[in-house]
Structures are given as structure tokens and as C-alpha cells.
C-alpha positions in Angstrom: 3.2 20.9 -20.2 4.0 18.9 -17.1 7.8 17.7 -16.4 7.9 14.0 -16.5 8.6 12.9 -12.7 12.0 11.2 -14.1 13.4 14.5 -14.8 15.2 16.3 -12.0 17.4 15.2 -8.8 20.4 13.1 -9.1 21.0 10.4 -11.5 23.2 7.3 -10.7 24.7 4.7 -13.0 22.9 1.6 -14.0 25.2 -1.4 -13.4 24.0 -5.1 -12.9 20.3 -4.1 -12.5 21.0 -1.6 -9.7 21.5 2.3 -9.5 24.9 3.0 -8.1 27.1 5.9 -7.4 30.3 6.5 -9.6 33.6 5.6 -7.7 34.6 9.1 -7.9 31.4 10.6 -6.5 31.5 13.2 -9.0 28.5 14.6 -11.2 27.8 17.2 -14.0 24.5 19.1 -15.1 22.0 18.2 -17.8 21.3 21.5 -19.3 17.8 22.2 -21.1 19.3 23.6 -24.4 16.3 25.8 -24.8 16.7 27.9 -21.6 20.0 27.0 -20.2 18.4 25.5 -17.1 19.6 22.5 -15.1 17.3 19.6 -15.5 19.3 17.1 -13.4 22.4 16.3 -11.9 24.2 13.1 -13.8 26.6 10.7 -12.4 30.1 11.2 -13.8 31.5 7.6 -14.4 35.2 7.1 -15.3 37.3 4.2 -15.9 36.7 2.6 -12.6 32.9 2.5 -13.2 33.5 0.9 -16.7 35.6 -1.7 -15.4 32.7 -2.8 -12.8 29.9 -2.6 -15.8 32.2 -4.7 -18.2 32.7 -7.4 -15.7 29.1 -7.3 -14.7 28.2 -7.6 -18.2 30.8 -10.6 -18.7 29.1 -12.3 -15.7 25.6 -11.9 -17.2 26.7 -13.0 -20.6 28.0 -16.3 -19.2 25.2 -16.8 -16.8 21.5 -17.9 -17.1 21.0 -15.3 -20.0 23.2 -17.5 -22.3 20.6 -20.2 -21.9 17.6 -18.3 -22.9 16.0 -19.6 -26.0 15.1 -17.5 -29.2 11.4 -17.5 -28.2 12.4 -16.4 -24.6 14.1 -13.3 -26.0 11.5 -12.5 -28.6 8.9 -12.6 -25.8 11.3 -10.2 -23.6 11.7 -8.1 -26.8 7.9 -7.7 -26.9 7.4 -6.8 -23.5 10.2 -4.0 -24.0 8.0 -2.7 -27.0 4.9 -2.7 -24.8 6.6 -0.4 -22.3 8.0 1.7 -24.8 4.9 2.2 -26.7 3.0 2.9 -23.3 5.6 5.4 -22.2 6.2 6.9 -25.8 4.9 10.2 -24.9 7.0 10.5 -21.7 10.1 9.4 -23.4 9.7 12.1 -26.3 9.2 14.9 -23.8 12.3 13.8 -22.0 14.2 13.9 -25.1 12.8 17.3 -25.9 13.9 18.6 -22.7 17.3 17.1 -22.7 18.4 17.8 -26.4 16.0 20.5 -27.6 14.4 18.8 -30.5 10.8 19.9 -31.2 8.3 17.5 -29.5 6.9 16.4 -32.8 10.0 15.1 -33.8 10.8 13.3 -30.6 7.3 11.5 -30.8 8.3 10.5 -34.2 11.7 9.0 -32.7 9.7 7.2 -30.0 7.5 5.6 -32.7 10.5 4.8 -34.9 12.1 3.3 -31.8 9.1 1.1 -31.2 9.4 -0.1 -35.0 13.1 -0.8 -34.5 12.4 -2.9 -31.5 9.6 -4.8 -33.4 12.2 -5.6 -36.3 14.7 -6.8 -33.5 12.1 -9.0 -32.0 12.0 -11.1 -35.5 15.7 -11.6 -35.4 16.1 -13.7 -32.3 16.9 -16.9 -34.0 20.0 -15.3 -35.8 22.2 -17.3 -33.6 21.7 -20.5 -35.5 23.4 -23.8 -36.8 23.4 -24.7 -40.3 24.7 -27.9 -42.2 27.0 -27.7 -45.3 27.8 -30.1 -48.0 31.5 -31.1 -47.8 34.0 -32.9 -50.2 35.9 -34.6 -47.3 36.3 -38.4 -47.3 34.7 -40.7 -44.8 31.5 -39.8 -43.1 32.2 -36.2 -42.1 29.2 -33.8 -41.0 30.1 -30.1 -41.3 28.3 -27.5 -39.4 28.2 -23.6 -39.1 27.3 -22.1 -35.9 26.6 -18.3 -35.3 27.2 -17.6 -31.7 26.8 -14.2 -29.8 29.9 -12.3 -29.6 30.0 -11.4 -26.0 30.3 -8.0 -24.3 29.2 -5.1 -26.6 30.3 -1.2 -25.9 27.8 1.3 -27.0 29.0 4.8 -27.3 25.9 6.9 -28.8 25.4 10.5 -29.5 23.6 13.3 -28.3 21.3 14.2 -31.5 19.0 11.6 -31.0 19.7 9.0 -28.1 15.9 8.0 -27.9 16.6 6.2 -31.2 20.4 5.7 -31.1 20.2 3.4 -27.9 18.1 0.9 -29.5 20.7 0.2 -32.4 22.7 -1.4 -29.5 20.1 -2.8 -27.2 17.9 -4.3 -29.9 20.7 -6.7 -31.4 22.2 -7.2 -28.0 18.8 -8.8 -26.7 18.1 -10.6 -30.0 21.5 -12.3 -30.2 22.0 -13.0 -26.5 24.9 -10.6 -26.1 25.4 -8.1 -23.3 26.1 -4.3 -23.1 27.7 -1.5 -21.6 26.3 1.8 -23.0 28.0 5.1 -22.6 25.4 8.0 -23.8 27.0 11.2 -24.6 27.4 13.8 -21.8 25.0 16.4 -23.4 21.9 14.0 -23.6 21.7 11.2 -21.0 18.2 11.3 -19.6 16.3 9.2 -22.3 18.8 6.6 -22.2 18.7 6.4 -18.3 14.8 6.2 -18.5 15.2 3.2 -21.0 17.3 1.6 -18.7 14.3 1.7 -16.0 11.9 0.4 -18.7 14.2 -2.5 -19.6 14.5 -3.4 -15.8 10.7 -3.4 -15.6 10.2 -5.6 -18.8 12.5 -8.3 -17.1 15.7 -7.8 -18.8 18.0 -10.0 -16.5 20.6 -7.9 -14.4 23.7 -7.0 -15.8 22.5 -7.6 -19.6 22.2 -3.9 -20.0 24.3 -1.5 -18.2 24.7 2.4 -18.4 27.6 4.6 -17.4 27.3 8.2 -18.0 30.4 10.4 -18.2 32.6 12.3 -20.4 34.0 10.7 -23.6 37.7 11.2 -22.7 37.2 9.3 -19.4 34.4 6.8 -19.5 34.2 6.6 -23.5 37.7 6.1 -23.8 37.8 3.4 -21.2 35.2 1.5 -22.7 36.5 1.6 -26.2 40.1 0.4 -24.9 38.5 -2.3 -22.2 40.0 -5.7 -22.9 36.7 -7.2 -21.4 34.7 -5.7 -24.3 34.4 -7.7 -27.5 32.8 -5.1 -29.9 32.3 -1.4 -30.0 29.5 0.4 -31.8 30.3 4.2 -32.1 28.5 7.1 -33.5 30.3 10.5 -33.7 33.1 12.4 -35.1 35.7 11.3 -37.2 38.4 12.5 -34.6 37.0 10.4 -31.8 36.6 7.4 -34.2 40.4 7.5 -34.8 41.1 7.0 -31.3 38.5 4.3 -30.8 40.3 2.4 -33.7 43.6 2.8 -32.1 42.1 1.7 -28.7 40.6 -1.1 -30.3 44.1 -2.9 -31.1 44.6 -4.0 -27.5 42.1 -7.1 -27.7 41.4 -6.5 -31.6 37.7 -5.8 -30.8 35.3 -5.4 -33.5 34.0 -2.0 -34.5 31.1 -0.4 -36.3 31.5 3.1 -36.7 28.8 5.9 -38.1 30.7 8.9 -38.4 30.3 12.3 -40.0 28.8 13.4 -43.3 28.7 16.1 -45.8 26.1 14.7 -47.9 25.2 16.0 -51.4 21.7 16.7 -52.5 21.2 17.1 -56.0 18.2 19.0 -57.7 17.9 18.8 -61.4 16.1 21.4 -63.5 13.2 19.1 -64.1 12.6 18.5 -60.8 9.0 19.4 -58.9 10.3 22.5 -57.0 7.2 22.3 -54.9 8.4 19.0 -53.7 12.4 19.6 -54.0 12.5 22.9 -52.1 10.8 22.0 -48.8 12.3 18.4 -49.1 15.8 19.4 -49.6 15.4 22.2 -46.9 14.1 19.9 -44.1 17.1 17.7 -45.1 19.1 20.0 -43.4 17.1 21.9 -41.0 15.4 18.9 -39.4 16.7 18.7 -35.7 18.3 22.0 -36.4 20.8 20.4 -39.0 22.3 18.2 -36.1 22.1 14.9 -38.3 24.9 13.0 -39.8 22.9 12.5 -42.8 22.0 16.1 -43.4 22.1 16.9 -47.0 24.0 20.1 -46.2 25.7 20.4 -49.8 22.7 21.4 -52.0 23.7 21.1 -55.6 21.2 22.9 -57.8 21.2 22.8 -61.7 22.5 26.4 -63.1 19.6 26.9 -65.1 17.1 27.0 -62.0 19.9 28.2 -59.3 18.4 31.7 -59.0 14.7 30.4 -58.9 15.6 27.7 -56.2 17.5 30.1 -53.8 14.8 32.5 -53.9 12.2 29.7 -53.2 14.6 28.4 -50.5 14.7 31.8 -49.0 10.8 32.1 -49.0 10.4 28.6 -47.4 13.1 29.2 -44.6 11.2 32.4 -43.8 8.1 30.5 -43.0 9.8 28.2 -40.4 9.4 28.9 -36.8 12.4 28.5 -34.3 11.6 28.1 -30.7 11.7 25.9 -27.7 10.6 22.3 -28.7 7.7 22.3 -26.5 6.0 25.2 -28.3 3.4 24.0 -30.9 4.1 24.6 -34.6 8.1 24.7 -34.0 10.2 23.5 -36.8 13.5 24.0 -35.4 14.7 23.7 -31.8 17.8 25.1 -30.1 21.3 23.6 -30.9 22.3 21.1 -28.3 25.0 23.4 -26.1 26.6 26.9 -26.2 29.7 24.8 -27.5 27.6 23.7 -30.5 26.3 27.2 -30.9 29.6 28.9 -31.3 30.7 26.3 -33.7 27.9 26.9 -36.0 28.2 30.5 -35.6 31.9 30.4 -36.4 31.3 28.5 -39.7 28.9 31.2 -40.6 31.6 33.9 -40.1 33.8 31.6 -42.3 31.5 31.2 -45.1 31.1 35.0 -45.2 34.7 35.6 -45.2 35.1 33.0 -48.1 32.9 35.0 -50.2 29.7 33.0 -50.3 26.6 35.0 -50.1 24.4 34.9 -46.9 21.0 34.6 -48.3 19.1 33.7 -45.1 19.9 33.5 -41.6 22.9 33.3 -40.0 22.2 34.9 -36.4 21.8 33.8 -32.9 18.2 34.7 -31.9 17.6 36.8 -28.9 14.7 38.3 -27.1 12.7 35.6 -25.2 15.0 33.0 -26.7 18.4 34.7 -25.7 19.0 32.1 -22.7 18.7 29.1 -25.2 21.0 28.1 -28.1 19.1 29.4 -30.9 20.1 30.1 -34.5 18.5 31.0 -37.5 18.0 28.7 -40.3 20.8 29.7 -42.7 21.3 29.8 -46.4 24.6 30.6 -48.2 24.3 31.0 -52.1 27.3 31.5 -54.4 29.2 28.5 -52.6 32.0 26.7 -54.5 32.7 22.9 -53.4 36.4 23.7 -52.0 34.9 26.3 -49.2 35.2 25.1 -46.0 31.2 25.5 -45.3 31.2 22.9 -48.2 33.6 20.5 -47.1 33.6 20.4 -43.3 30.4 19.1 -41.3 29.1 22.1 -39.5 26.4 20.1 -37.6 24.1 22.9 -37.7 21.1 24.5 -39.9 23.4 25.7 -42.5 22.9 25.0 -46.3 25.4 25.7 -49.0 24.0 26.1 -52.4 26.2 25.1 -55.1 25.5 25.4 -58.7 26.2 22.5 -61.4 25.9 22.1 -65.0 25.1 18.6 -65.9 25.0 15.1 -64.7 28.6 14.4 -64.8 29.3 17.7 -63.1 27.1 17.0 -60.5 28.5 13.4 -59.7 32.2 14.9 -59.8 31.2 17.7 -57.3 29.0 15.4 -55.1 31.9 12.7 -54.7 34.5 15.4 -54.1 34.4 15.0 -50.4 36.2 12.7 -47.8 32.5 11.6 -46.7 30.2 9.0 -47.8 27.1 8.8 -45.7 24.3 10.0 -47.5 22.9 11.7 -50.7 19.7 12.9 -52.5 18.4 13.3 -56.1 15.5 15.4 -57.4 14.5 14.6 -60.7 11.5 13.3 -62.9 13.6 11.5 -65.2 14.2 7.9 -64.3 17.2 7.2 -66.1 18.8 10.5 -64.4 17.7 9.0 -61.0 19.2 5.6 -61.5 22.5 7.0 -63.1 23.2 9.7 -60.4 21.8 7.5 -57.5 24.4 4.7 -58.5 27.1 7.2 -59.1 26.9 8.9 -55.6 29.5 7.3 -53.4 27.6 6.9 -49.8 25.7 4.2 -47.8 22.4 5.8 -48.7 20.8 7.6 -51.5 17.2 9.2 -51.4 15.4 9.9 -54.5 12.7 12.8 -54.5 12.8 12.6 -50.7 15.2 12.8 -48.0 16.0 11.1 -44.8 13.5 8.1 -44.8 14.9 5.0 -42.9 13.6 1.6 -42.3 15.2 -0.8 -39.7 14.6 -3.7 -41.9 16.7 -2.2 -44.6 19.3 -0.1 -42.5 22.0 2.2 -43.3 25.7 2.9 -43.0 28.7 4.9 -44.2 31.7 4.7 -46.8 34.8 6.5 -47.0 35.4 8.5 -43.9 31.9 8.3 -42.6 32.7 5.0 -41.2 31.9 1.3 -41.6 29.4 -1.4 -40.4 25.7 -1.4 -40.8 22.7 -0.4 -38.6 19.4 -2.0 -39.1 18.7 -5.4 -41.2 19.8 -8.7 -40.8 23.3 -7.7 -41.6 23.5 -5.5 -38.4 22.2 -8.7 -36.3 24.9 -10.9 -37.7 27.7 -8.3 -36.6 26.8 -9.4 -33.1 27.6 -12.9 -33.7 30.7 -14.9 -34.6 31.1 -17.8 -36.9 32.3 -21.4 -35.9 32.7 -24.3 -38.1 32.4 -27.8 -36.7 33.8 -30.8 -38.4 32.2 -34.2 -37.1 33.2 -37.7 -37.8 30.0 -39.7 -37.9 31.5 -43.0 -38.7 
């Protein structure tokens, strides 16, 4: 398969509609996780580059962009959509090379990105003015304005940047804000290619800026920058705590999508032909590198043994390999660091007394140069084990037995996280009771992982706050202003 022309060479920062060198002159390697080879050299932006990008974004926010009408922004988003759809295969291939996901998954993300852009194109009138009745004496008119917030900082993750970037770019363009985006250092290439397409579509210079670099430098500077009005962050709880602290400087608004340890609950009456592959791929998708993954798989005790056997059989059918190979279900982990983390948790689970029912090893042979691990199933897990409480971010399932509905909900909610959850049952009353009882931002019934940008998703407890998708997401890029007018 031909490597896209964009991949390779040295990549600069995208600031003010121009490709510029970082102030430090430093760069780092983009690594293909399937073979450990260097794909490109990435500019290493730091605080000085964030300063420049934030100032540029502020100038753009206060310039002609602020006078664009809703229909002009809508037409712009539709031009962006057309370009993304025309380059969907290229974007998917870049994503697979850079972060390892199977090409079929990356193509799915490109299609979902297009759906998301189309949704935001319907939201360009959200910055609106409405009138209100009032109880004031005299001839007073009261108006309520929703106005664009200003400069948005977007710190996006490495596990799906081709999608994650649009949760920032979409509402930014819809509302008339501007943005500085800091991609994760492990996967920058698709975001940089998107920046090129945005410029081609006619996004004004300075409206969208991309500063690549390390989180401790560029990311921290963006989170603390006094010229940034809002930060959208997806990542770890530890980093989120630092961002929350950094936001205190100018009391910037935050939207945080953080970790998860989501419960996926299978009742004895479930259709196991549906539940086994559905629950398994709710973890194995993207090699387990999904915040919403249902890694705590609760199975009712009466079917526990049968379910584990079926899960082992299904897991054995999956193909692990380069995301470019046809029929691959699981690609590599993103980095050697992540591989070490996942294998470390496999060791922890074994030492804690869980039964390693499937997988658990790094793959060698023709895959030895990549960061591949077998899809892994632990049985005999109890809910207080580390593998059941801590986010692994790899293809590792912990199967935990439960007795009845109340037991399932008690175990499901015994976690500091609250991002997702699943229920597998034929009983409608069980489905309602358990979906209402799981304390999380999203719950799936007899499916897992489905998302729609018109509905959106978000976290609860230590999984963060704020919403991605829906009109509520767009509103978070606006601030509200009341106007009292004496018209006597």
C-alpha cells in the first residue's frame, strides 16, 4: 500500500495559516508502532510557540472572522466536510500508520468525523439573541445574547486524533471562536494533515492553529496561558488535575474527558451469541486503547463458566497484526511505553491471583519490532484487584462474577470512574433498572460503543465533566449576556 505523500520529512507548527519552525528548533520522531520505524520528524513546540499561537488566535478572533454570519460559517463547514470526505482514505491511512489502528477502524473514524462535521454545520446559529418577558416597571426590553467565548485550547489524545480533533474544530468554527490545538506527541500526523485541509477549505488564517510538542512543555503552557479562555482536554486524571490547577490563573472554562473503568454487565438471560463478541470488542477495539472500554466484564454466576469458555474461543479467532493487513482485528499498542504498562498489569493480575484464561504475551516473530500484545482475558477476578480498579488502556478483560441485579449495580459503581457502561439482557425491566442505576455518562444496552454526535457523551465522577457532541457542547463554546434596554 502506497504511503501518502504527506507522511515523511519534517513537520512544522501551523500558526496563523503558515507552517513555521518552533522557536527552539527542536524536533522528535513520529514512530510507526507496527514496526518501530520513523515516519517523520515533528516540530517540538514549547511555551514560546504557545504564546505566539495564542496571540495569533486572539487577533483572528477579534478580526474579520468575528463578523462572519452563521450562513458563512455553515458554508465553510460544508467545504471542510467535502474535503474530508474526498481525502477520507488518505486520512485513514495516515492515522493507521501513525497510531496503529486497523485500517478498517480508521476508515470508520474518518466517516464518523464527516458525520460530526455535518452535525456542527447545523449549529452555526447557536450564537443567538432571544427576548425574555420581565417584571420590571416601565418600558424595559430584556435580551439574552449567546456570544463566542474566545480562544479555545484543545489538548487531544493519541488514541484517535482523526476523530478527537473535530470535537474542538467543529464547535470552534460553528460558534466563531478560534483555537490552538496541541496533539499528543505520540500521534500528530492526521491533525497536521487536517490543518492543511482546513486552510484549503478557506478557514481564515489564525482561526485554527496547531502546536505539536510534549505535554509537559506545550500542553502545560496552553493550559495555563492567560490568553486562552477555554480548554478541552482528553487524557489521564493525573494530567487533568494539573490542568485544573493551571486554569485558576484566568479562571478559564474546562471540559475534561478522562479515564474509565467501565462496567459491562451480562445477565444469564442475555443472547450470548450477541453478548460474547459485543462485550469482547467493547474492550479489544483499538487494542483496548479506548477510554470507554468495558474492561470490567461482570457475568452472572450461573453462566460465568460458559461465558469465559465462549470468550476464550472468540478471542482465539482474532487476528493481531499491522493495521495495514487485511482482516486484522487488533493492531499494535501506541508505544513501547504503553506496551510495558499493559504487560506490567498482566503480571500484576497474575500475582493478585486472577486466572489468565487467554493471551497476556507480547507477540514476536514477524511482529517483534512492533508493540503487539495478545488479547487477554482474566477470569476469577474480584472487584478490588488492581486490574479491576485501574485503567490499563490495553486489550485486557477482567471477568467478574455477580449474583443478582443489586449485586451487579453495587460492583459496577464501586469505582472512582463513571464514563461508560453496558447491559446485556432480554428483560426490558432489567435493562431499564440497570441502565438507570449505573453511574456513568453513557450506557449501552445489548450493544457497546455506539456514539452519535447529535447525542454526545461525557463523564461523571473522576471520568471528568463537560459534554462532547450535541447542542450542549456547542453552548459550552459560548458565554451568556443579558441586556436590559429602556425603550421608553
